[in-house]
C-alpha positions in Angstrom: 42.7 142.5 100.0 45.1 145.2 101.2 48.8 144.7 100.1 50.1 144.7 103.7 47.6 141.9 104.8 48.4 139.9 101.7 52.1 140.1 102.4 51.6 139.0 106.1 49.6 136.0 105.0 52.3 135.0 102.4 55.0 135.3 105.0 52.9 133.1 107.4 52.4 130.5 104.7 56.1 130.4 103.9 57.0 130.2 107.6 54.5 127.5 108.5 55.4 125.6 105.3 59.1 125.6 106.3 58.2 124.5 109.8 56.1 121.6 108.5 58.8 120.6 106.1 61.4 120.6 109.0 59.0 118.5 111.2 58.4 116.1 108.4 62.2 115.7 107.8 62.7 115.1 111.6 59.9 112.5 111.5 61.1 110.6 108.4 63.7 108.5 110.3 61.1 107.6 113.0 58.4 106.7 110.5 60.9 104.7 108.4 62.2 102.8 111.4 59.0 102.0 113.2 56.1 102.1 110.8 55.2 100.9 107.2 54.0 104.4 106.2 57.2 105.0 104.1 57.6 101.4 102.9 59.4 101.5 99.6 60.3 105.2 100.0 63.7 106.7 100.8 65.3 103.4 99.7 68.9 103.0 98.5 71.5 100.2 98.0 73.3 99.0 101.1 76.5 101.0 101.8 79.7 99.6 100.4 82.9 99.4 102.4 84.0 98.0 105.7 82.0 99.1 108.8 83.1 97.4 112.1 80.1 95.9 113.8 78.6 97.9 116.7 76.6 96.0 119.4 73.9 97.5 121.5 75.2 98.9 124.7 74.7 97.0 127.9 73.1 99.2 130.6 74.8 99.7 133.9 74.7 102.6 136.4 78.5 103.0 136.0 78.3 103.2 132.2 75.3 105.6 132.5 77.1 108.0 134.8 80.4 108.1 132.8 78.5 108.6 129.6 79.9 105.5 127.8 76.4 103.9 127.6 74.9 106.9 125.8 77.9 107.1 123.4 77.8 103.4 122.4 74.0 103.3 122.1 74.0 106.4 120.0 76.5 104.7 117.6 74.5 101.5 117.6 71.2 103.3 116.7 72.9 105.4 114.0 74.4 102.4 112.4 71.1 100.5 112.3 68.8 103.2 111.1 66.9 101.9 108.1 67.2 105.3 106.4 71.0 105.4 106.8 72.0 104.1 103.4 69.7 106.6 101.7 70.8 109.5 103.9 74.5 108.8 103.5 74.3 108.4 99.7 72.2 111.6 99.3 74.6 113.5 101.6 77.6 112.3 99.6 75.9 113.2 96.3 75.1 116.7 97.5 78.7 117.2 98.6 79.9 116.0 95.2 77.5 118.0 93.1 77.6 121.2 95.0 81.2 121.3 96.3 83.1 118.8 94.2 84.0 116.8 97.3 84.3 113.1 97.3 86.2 111.8 100.3 89.3 113.0 102.1 91.5 110.3 100.6 90.0 110.4 97.1 90.5 113.0 94.4 88.9 113.3 91.0 91.2 113.9 88.0 90.5 114.6 84.4 87.7 112.8 82.5 86.2 111.4 85.7 89.2 109.3 86.8 89.4 108.7 90.5 92.7 108.4 92.5 93.7 107.6 96.0 95.8 110.5 97.3 98.4 108.1 98.8 99.4 106.9 95.3 100.0 110.5 94.2 102.1 111.3 97.3 104.2 108.2 96.6 104.7 109.4 93.0 105.8 112.8 94.4 108.3 111.0 96.7 106.6 112.3 99.9 107.0 108.9 101.6 110.7 108.4 100.6 112.5 106.2 103.1 116.0 107.5 102.2 118.7 105.9 100.1 120.6 104.4 103.0 117.5 102.6 104.4 116.6 101.2 101.0 120.2 100.1 100.4 120.2 98.2 103.7 116.9 96.5 103.0 118.0 95.4 99.5 121.2 94.0 100.9 119.2 92.0 103.5 116.9 90.7 100.9 119.9 89.7 98.8 121.3 87.7 101.7 117.9 86.0 102.3 117.5 85.2 98.6 120.9 83.7 98.3 120.4 81.6 101.4 117.0 80.3 100.3 118.3 79.4 96.9 121.4 77.7 98.1 119.7 75.7 101.0 116.3 75.0 99.6 116.3 75.9 95.9 113.7 78.6 96.6 113.6 81.6 94.2 112.8 85.0 95.7 111.1 87.5 93.3 110.1 91.1 93.9 107.1 92.0 91.7 106.1 95.6 91.5 102.4 96.2 90.8 101.1 98.9 88.6 100.8 102.4 90.1 97.6 104.0 88.7 98.8 107.5 89.4 102.0 106.8 87.4 100.2 104.9 84.7 97.6 107.7 84.2 99.7 110.7 85.1 98.1 112.8 82.4 94.7 112.3 84.2 95.8 113.6 87.6 94.4 116.9 89.0 96.6 119.9 88.2 97.2 120.9 91.8 99.8 118.2 92.3 103.5 119.1 91.6 105.1 116.3 89.6 107.9 118.4 88.2 110.0 118.9 91.3 110.3 115.3 92.4 113.7 114.2 93.9 113.6 110.5 94.8 111.0 107.9 95.2 111.0 104.5 96.9 110.0 102.8 93.6 112.9 104.1 91.6 115.5 103.8 94.4 114.5 100.2 95.2 114.7 99.3 91.5 118.2 100.6 91.4 119.4 98.6 94.4 117.4 95.4 93.6 119.0 95.2 90.2 122.4 96.0 91.6 122.0 93.2 94.1 120.9 90.8 91.4 117.5 90.1 92.9 114.8 88.8 90.5 112.4 91.7 89.7 109.2 91.8 87.7 108.4 95.5 87.1 104.8 95.4 86.0 104.7 99.2 86.6 107.0 99.8 83.7 105.7 96.8 81.7 102.1 98.2 81.7 103.4 101.7 80.8 105.1 100.1 77.8 101.8 98.4 76.8 99.7 101.6 77.3 99.9 102.9 73.7 99.4 99.6 72.0 96.8 97.7 74.0 93.1 98.1 73.4 92.2 96.8 76.9 91.9 98.8 80.1 94.8 97.9 82.4 93.5 100.5 84.9 90.0 101.7 85.2 88.4 105.1 86.0 86.9 104.0 89.3 89.3 101.3 90.4 92.2 101.5 92.9 94.2 98.6 91.5 95.1 97.3 88.1 92.1 96.0 86.3 91.1 92.3 86.6 92.4 92.0 83.1 95.7 93.4 84.2 95.8 91.2 87.3 95.4 88.1 85.1 98.1 89.3 82.8 100.4 89.7 85.8 99.5 86.3 87.2 100.3 84.7 83.9 103.7 86.5 83.7 104.6 85.5 87.3 103.9 81.8 86.6 105.8 81.8 83.3 108.8 83.6 84.9 108.9 81.0 87.7 108.7 78.2 85.1 111.7 79.8 83.3 113.7 80.0 86.5 113.0 76.3 87.3 113.5 75.2 83.7 110.0 73.6 83.6 106.9 74.0 81.5 103.9 75.5 83.4 100.3 75.7 82.7 99.0 78.6 80.5 95.9 80.7 80.8 93.5 80.5 77.9 93.5 84.0 76.6 91.6 83.4 73.4 88.2 84.7 74.6 87.8 88.3 75.7 84.6 90.2 76.6 84.3 93.9 76.5 81.5 95.5 78.6 80.5 98.6 80.4 79.4 96.5 83.5 82.3 96.2 86.0 83.2 93.1 87.9 84.6 92.8 91.4 87.4 95.3 92.1 87.2 97.1 88.8 85.1 100.0 90.3 86.1 99.6 94.0 86.6 103.3 94.5 83.3 104.1 92.8 81.5 101.7 95.1 83.2 102.8 98.3 82.3 106.5 97.9 78.6 105.6 98.2 77.0 108.1 95.8 73.3 108.1 95.2 73.7 108.2 91.4 76.3 106.0 89.7 79.3 107.8 88.2 80.2 107.7 84.5 80.8 104.2 83.3 84.0 102.8 81.7 84.8 100.0 79.2 86.2 96.9 80.8 87.9 93.8 79.3 87.6 90.3 80.8 89.2 87.0 79.9 86.4 84.4 79.8 87.0 80.6 80.5 90.7 81.3 81.1 91.3 78.2 83.2 92.5 75.1 81.3 91.2 71.7 82.5 94.2 69.7 81.2 97.0 70.8 83.4 100.7 70.2 83.0 102.2 68.2 85.9 104.4 71.0 87.3 102.6 73.3 89.6 105.1 75.3 91.6 104.4 76.1 95.3 104.4 79.8 95.7 104.2 82.0 98.8 102.6 85.3 97.6 103.4 88.0 100.1 101.9 91.4 99.4 99.3 94.1 99.5 95.7 94.3 98.1 96.9 94.0 94.5 97.4 90.3 95.3 93.6 89.9 95.6 93.1 90.4 91.9 95.3 87.3 91.4 94.1 85.2 94.4 90.4 86.1 93.8 90.5 84.9 90.2 91.5 81.4 91.3 94.9 81.3 89.5 96.8 79.9 92.6 94.0 77.4 93.3 94.3 75.8 89.8 97.8 76.5 88.6 100.0 76.7 91.7 101.0 73.9 94.1 99.1 72.5 97.1 101.5 74.2 99.6 100.8 77.6 98.1 100.0 80.4 100.5 99.0 84.0 100.3 100.4 86.1 103.2 98.4 89.3 103.1 100.7 92.1 104.2 102.8 89.2 105.7 100.2 88.9 108.4 97.0 87.2 107.4 97.4 83.7 106.0 95.3 82.2 103.2 95.7 78.8 101.6 94.1 77.3 98.4 92.1 74.6 100.2 90.2 76.9 102.6 91.4 75.0 105.6 91.2 76.3 109.2 94.5 78.1 108.4 92.8 80.6 106.1 92.1 83.9 107.7 94.4 83.3 110.7 97.4 85.5 111.6 100.9 84.1 110.9 102.8 83.0 114.0 106.5 83.4 114.5 107.1 79.6 114.6 105.3 79.2 111.2 107.4 81.6 109.2 110.5 79.6 108.3 108.4 76.4 107.8 106.0 78.2 105.5 108.9 79.6 103.5 110.7 76.3 103.1 107.6 74.6 101.7 107.8 76.8 98.6 109.5 76.7 95.2 109.3 80.5 95.0 108.4 83.5 97.2 106.9 86.5 95.5 106.8 89.9 97.2 104.1 91.8 95.2 103.7 95.5 96.2 102.5 98.6 94.5 104.9 101.6 94.7 102.7 103.3 97.3 103.5 100.4 99.7 107.2 100.2 98.9 107.8 102.3 102.0 107.3 99.0 103.7 108.3 96.5 101.1 107.6 93.0 102.4 105.7 94.2 105.4 108.5 93.1 107.8 109.2 89.9 105.7 112.7 91.1 104.9 113.8 91.9 108.5 112.0 88.8 109.9 113.5 86.4 107.4 116.9 87.9 107.8 116.8 87.7 111.6 115.3 84.2 111.7 117.8 82.8 109.2 121.0 84.4 110.4 120.4 84.4 114.1 119.7 80.6 113.7 123.0 80.2 111.8 124.9 82.1 114.5 123.5 79.8 117.2 124.4 76.6 115.3 
């Protein structure tokens, strides 16, 4: 066969092969959605993360003409494609392997450690509120704390959760400037809170002090928060601190049995799950307290209002408040969503203005638990709200 003819045939084979491959790829979603031909193929775990539900669009001539029907129906169909988990995971894996991209808000540091960018920016002081603003908030908090203690014997405590970016600073990517940092919310708040004699539990510094001596992971490669092990350590410290303030013995966690494993539980790989890769990332070694709840409880169980960010879930989700805190205990997630220990109809509702003072006065202690990244809004309006509610009421009396 002449060389020219052979070359033309080869070109045609490649061309038609590529065309058939493209047609097959275009047909895969249809075949997966509407037939059993690809049953068991192109499968992947369900996507992790929060995806707001999308309902099928209701047809009307008006919606058709303005384009809203097509837009909503397209979103509905995309969300409900059977091949979607596989396609998303493969796409994310290709971006990671070929380009080193993960997600806009996530960066990979040294040795496979993942960080949320917001924590690094807080460490750099990019969200600094300003000294005057922090001074004013601390003074308001001092006034609220003094009033609650005097009138209701309620202790107000600021607990600062661990900052993974600070704790694992040596694992951060090199492109972030950590040398030319002026002021941060964390350090400035600490200065004024201590000056105003507000009770502070600085787990950020405490965990840093433990870093070189502990054999347990207090932060994990693929987790946003402190580890579940670290969360229980913090919960135990909070309860003991309140017991000390009240002069009463409190129940202790049983910390005698610890398991080490490479299989994560709950939030310990929440970043790793949320980035929805096709292949799992490099694993870590995790520590877990086992059977840590005592059956024989001491009589004093303080009522505690836990106001804070997502770090609180590592305490609330491990049932410490449900077994060791009082029956009037509440978790006010970002001082907005209310959760109680009995799973009543109150759980999951948004706090109302008329409930705020009543909820506060039921407690023996109020704990504001925030990580440094969220200290640009410490208390999530709790400080201003309580100050206005208490002192506007006093002025009107």
